[in-house]
N, C-alpha and C positions, 0 to 999 in steps of 0.2 A: 605451678605449671612448668616453670623452668627445670625444677628438680626432676619432674617426671620425664621430661625430654632428655635430660642428662642421663638418667638411669637407663632409658631406652637405648641411647647411643652407646653407653658403657657396655650394655649387654650385647649389642651388635658387634662392638669391637672385640669382645671376648670370643664371640662365635667366629668372627673372621680370623682371629689369631689361632684358634683351635683348628680351623679348616686349613690354614697355611701350614701349621705344624704337621698335620696328617697327610698333606699333599706336597711334600717337598720334592722338587724336580731333580732329575739327574743330569739333564742337559745344561751346559755352561750358560748359554744365553737365557734359558728359562730360569736358571738359578739367580742370575743378576736381577731379573724382574721380581722374582720371589723375595730376594733379599731387600730390594727397595720397598716392596709392599709390606713386608714384615717390619721393616724399620719405621715406616710411616704409622703403622698400626701401634707398635710399641711406644712410639713418640706420643701419639694421641692418648694412649692409655696412661702414660706417665702424667699427663695433665690432670687426670682425674684423681691421682693420689694426693695432690696438693690441696 
């Protein structure tokens, strides 16, 4: 059960990362928010690698 939930979350994070990569903003303030979101996503994805 937990493995299934983990796999679902992992797939959500990969999708979110791809969306962020494809929609990188040009505005400075938007870029700060984008960088924060990308950092959080990558940080959580890193937890799955262990």
